C-alpha positions, 0 to 999 in steps of 0.5 A: 513300523510299514518301512522299517529296514530293521538296520538297528537289530541288524547291527545289534546280531552283528555285535554283539555275543551271541549272535547265530547267523543273521541270515536265520534271524532275520526272518524273525526281526518284523516280530521282534520289533513289534514286541520292542515297542510292547516294551517302550524302545523304538530302536536298540542301541547297545548303550541301552540295558533294556533294550541289549536285555530285551535283543539277548533274551530274542535272539538266544530263543532262536537260536536252535535248542541245542545252542541254549544254555538255559542258566544262561537264559535265565538270569538274563528273563530275571533281568527283565523283570526287575527291568519292567518286562512281562513276565510268562503269566504276564504275557499270558503264555506257559513256559 
């Protein structure tokens, strides 16, 4: 999406409880958009559970390791797996 202003991503980050400083996250928005599109999500909506879970995962992974809650992140990945999001193995990634 070359004309993408990432307004929906910014709105989600600003209104989520997991948000770090938005300035630190903006550089990740193009990569996040690609990840969302691969999961069939064109625009993020707070009312969309799968989009919210994906965004929460992306935000938490972008946070410094010292601020990450590994147990909560693991739980969120389990939820995403049940919602049909690709797991690490399906994406060819290593944990």
